[in-house]
C-alpha positions as CSV (number, residue, x, y, z in Angstrom):
1,X,-0.1,0.2,0.0
2,X,2.8,2.3,1.0
3,X,4.9,1.6,-2.3
4,X,1.7,2.1,-4.3
5,X,0.9,5.4,-2.7
6,X,4.5,6.5,-3.0
7,X,4.4,5.6,-6.8
8,X,1.3,7.6,-7.1
9,X,2.7,10.6,-5.1
10,X,5.8,10.7,-7.6
11,X,3.5,10.4,-10.7
12,X,1.3,13.4,-9.5
13,X,4.3,15.4,-8.6
14,X,6.0,14.9,-12.0
15,X,2.8,15.8,-13.8
16,X,2.2,18.8,-11.5
17,X,5.9,20.0,-12.1
18,X,5.3,19.5,-16.0
19,X,1.8,21.6,-15.7
20,X,3.6,24.3,-13.8
21,X,6.2,24.7,-16.5
22,X,3.7,24.9,-19.2
23,X,1.9,27.5,-17.0
24,X,5.1,29.4,-16.6
25,X,5.6,29.4,-20.4
26,X,2.3,30.6,-20.8
27,X,2.8,33.7,-18.6
28,X,6.1,34.4,-20.2
29,X,4.6,34.2,-23.7
30,X,1.9,36.6,-22.6
31,X,4.3,39.0,-21.0
32,X,6.4,38.9,-24.3
33,X,3.3,39.4,-26.4
34,X,2.1,42.4,-24.2
35,X,5.6,43.9,-24.4
36,X,5.4,44.0,-28.2
37,X,2.0,45.8,-28.2
38,X,3.3,49.3,-28.2
39,X,2.5,49.9,-31.8
40,X,-0.7,47.9,-31.6
41,X,-3.9,49.8,-32.8
42,X,-7.0,47.7,-32.1
43,X,-8.9,47.0,-35.5
44,X,-5.8,48.3,-37.4
45,X,-2.7,46.4,-36.6
46,X,-2.9,42.5,-37.2
47,X,-1.6,40.2,-34.7
48,X,0.7,37.5,-36.2
49,X,-1.8,34.9,-34.7
50,X,-5.0,37.0,-34.5
51,X,-7.5,34.4,-33.1
52,X,-5.8,33.5,-30.0
53,X,-4.2,36.9,-29.4
54,X,-6.6,39.6,-30.5
55,X,-8.4,39.6,-27.3
56,X,-5.2,40.0,-25.2
57,X,-4.2,42.8,-27.6
58,X,-7.4,44.6,-26.9
59,X,-7.3,44.2,-23.2
60,X,-3.6,44.4,-22.2
61,X,-4.1,45.7,-18.6
62,X,-6.7,43.0,-17.7
63,X,-4.3,40.3,-19.2
64,X,-1.4,41.6,-17.2
65,X,-3.4,41.7,-13.9
66,X,-4.5,38.2,-14.6
67,X,-1.1,36.6,-15.6
68,X,1.3,38.1,-13.1
69,X,-0.7,36.8,-10.0
70,X,-0.8,33.6,-12.2
71,X,2.7,33.2,-12.2
72,X,3.0,33.5,-8.3
73,X,0.2,31.0,-8.1
74,X,2.0,28.5,-10.3
75,X,5.2,28.7,-8.4
76,X,3.8,28.8,-4.8
77,X,0.4,26.7,-5.0
78,X,1.9,23.3,-5.5
79,X,4.0,23.9,-2.5
80,X,0.9,24.0,-0.4
81,X,0.5,20.3,-0.8
82,X,3.9,19.1,0.2
83,X,4.0,17.1,3.3
84,X,7.7,18.1,4.1
85,X,7.0,21.8,4.0
86,X,3.7,21.3,6.1
87,X,5.6,19.5,8.7
88,X,9.0,21.2,8.7
89,X,8.1,24.8,7.6
90,X,4.4,25.6,9.1
91,X,4.9,29.2,9.2
92,X,6.2,29.4,5.4
93,X,3.3,27.4,4.5
94,X,0.8,29.8,6.2
95,X,2.4,32.8,4.6
96,X,2.7,31.3,1.2
97,X,-0.8,30.0,1.4
98,X,-2.2,33.5,2.0
99,X,-0.2,34.8,-0.9
100,X,-1.5,31.8,-3.1
101,X,-5.2,32.5,-2.2
102,X,-4.9,36.2,-2.6
103,X,-3.4,35.7,-6.0
104,X,-6.0,33.0,-6.7
105,X,-8.9,35.6,-6.0
106,X,-7.5,38.1,-8.5
107,X,-6.9,35.3,-11.1
108,X,-10.5,33.9,-10.6
109,X,-12.3,37.3,-10.7
110,X,-10.2,38.5,-13.9
111,X,-10.8,34.9,-15.4
112,X,-14.4,35.5,-15.1
113,X,-14.3,38.9,-16.7
114,X,-12.0,37.6,-19.5
115,X,-14.1,34.6,-20.1
116,X,-17.2,36.9,-21.0
117,X,-15.3,39.7,-23.1
118,X,-12.5,37.7,-24.9
119,X,-13.3,34.3,-25.2
120,X,-11.6,32.6,-28.2
121,X,-14.2,29.6,-28.0
122,X,-17.3,31.6,-27.7
123,X,-20.2,30.6,-25.6
124,X,-18.7,27.1,-25.0
125,X,-15.6,28.5,-23.4
126,X,-17.6,31.3,-21.7
127,X,-19.6,28.6,-19.8
128,X,-16.7,26.6,-18.7
129,X,-15.0,29.6,-17.3
130,X,-18.1,30.6,-15.6
131,X,-18.5,27.0,-14.2
132,X,-15.0,26.5,-13.1
133,X,-14.0,29.9,-12.3
134,X,-17.0,30.0,-9.7
135,X,-15.8,26.6,-8.4
136,X,-12.2,27.9,-8.1
137,X,-13.3,30.9,-6.3
138,X,-15.5,29.0,-3.9
139,X,-12.6,26.4,-3.2
140,X,-10.3,29.5,-2.4
141,X,-12.8,30.9,0.1
142,X,-13.2,27.6,1.8
143,X,-9.4,27.0,1.9
144,X,-8.9,30.5,3.4
145,X,-11.4,29.8,6.1
146,X,-9.7,26.6,7.1
147,X,-6.4,28.2,6.8
148,X,-7.3,30.9,9.4
149,X,-8.8,28.3,11.7
150,X,-5.5,26.2,11.2
151,X,-7.7,23.1,10.3
152,X,-4.8,22.0,8.0
153,X,-6.5,18.7,7.1
154,X,-9.5,20.4,5.6
155,X,-7.3,23.2,4.2
156,X,-5.4,20.7,2.4
157,X,-8.4,19.1,0.8
158,X,-9.7,22.5,-0.6
159,X,-6.3,23.4,-1.6
160,X,-6.1,20.2,-3.7
161,X,-9.1,21.5,-5.5
162,X,-7.8,25.0,-5.9
163,X,-4.5,23.7,-7.4
164,X,-6.3,21.2,-9.7
165,X,-8.5,24.0,-11.2
166,X,-5.7,26.6,-11.3
167,X,-3.4,24.1,-13.2
168,X,-6.2,23.0,-15.6
169,X,-5.2,26.0,-17.8
170,X,-2.0,24.4,-18.5
171,X,-3.7,21.1,-19.5
172,X,-5.9,23.0,-21.9
173,X,-2.6,23.4,-24.1
174,X,-1.9,20.0,-25.0
175,X,-5.7,19.4,-25.6
176,X,-5.8,22.2,-28.0
177,X,-2.6,20.9,-29.6
178,X,-4.2,17.5,-30.0
179,X,-7.4,19.1,-31.7
180,X,-5.1,21.5,-33.9
181,X,-3.1,18.3,-35.0
182,X,-6.2,16.5,-36.0
183,X,-8.2,19.5,-37.3
184,X,-7.5,18.4,-41.0
185,X,-9.5,15.3,-40.3
186,X,-12.1,16.8,-38.1
187,X,-12.5,20.1,-39.9
188,X,-12.8,21.9,-36.6
189,X,-11.6,25.5,-36.3
190,X,-10.1,27.1,-33.4
191,X,-13.1,28.6,-32.3
192,X,-15.0,25.4,-32.4
193,X,-12.6,23.2,-30.4
194,X,-11.1,25.7,-28.1
195,X,-14.0,25.9,-25.5
196,X,-14.3,22.2,-25.9
197,X,-10.6,21.8,-24.7
198,X,-11.3,23.9,-21.7
199,X,-14.3,21.7,-20.6
200,X,-12.1,18.4,-21.0
201,X,-9.1,19.9,-19.3
202,X,-11.1,21.3,-16.3
203,X,-13.4,18.3,-15.9
204,X,-10.4,15.9,-16.0
205,X,-8.6,18.0,-13.3
206,X,-11.8,18.0,-11.1
207,X,-12.1,14.4,-11.4
208,X,-8.5,13.7,-10.5
209,X,-8.7,16.1,-7.6
210,X,-11.9,14.4,-6.1
211,X,-10.5,11.1,-6.6
212,X,-7.1,11.8,-4.6
213,X,-9.0,13.6,-2.0
214,X,-11.0,10.6,-1.2
215,X,-8.0,8.2,-1.8
216,X,-5.8,10.0,0.8
217,X,-8.6,10.7,3.2
218,X,-9.5,7.1,3.2
219,X,-5.8,6.1,3.8
220,X,-5.5,8.5,6.6
221,X,-8.5,7.2,8.5
222,X,-7.2,3.5,8.0
223,X,-4.0,4.5,9.4
224,X,-5.4,5.9,12.6
């Protein structure tokens, strides 16, 4: 049982690290894109990839406010799930946890706005952002409450949900890449499959999060 759990732990941490790297790459790409917008005139200057980037070009400040806290979230959020940090550096975990949750509130609120005014995938993407963005914010509030009460077991459960939903945006990229690679066969356009990719990625992350919460909670109960 312990060997099996350790194997799953390592796999989840490897996958998490990959998703964090993808997330960092997304933020860096957006920052580079924003820095190149000095000569951009909405409706006049054409982006090299107008479908994905037009909305970001038209709302650079909103994009900046969204992605900078996103970078902090990507770097600090997974550490909240580390048993070693939780046991050896509890003060750091609480401080970093507060930063993660504050960044999460900004990310969640701006994501909801972006989902309505600059969705690439139309109503399908907007609905996905509305559903999972609301779940993200709700999870952040619950995690914040339990962090303040220092009920760390419940805090951990809600942070798993926060991290899972927050990192799902990274998973959308390989899903989108898969749709793009098969677009000649399916005939789907970016606008048609982008929102679907959001639903696939976020749903997958929620399922994995809930499965892991139940598995580890059951294991803890059995151990006691």
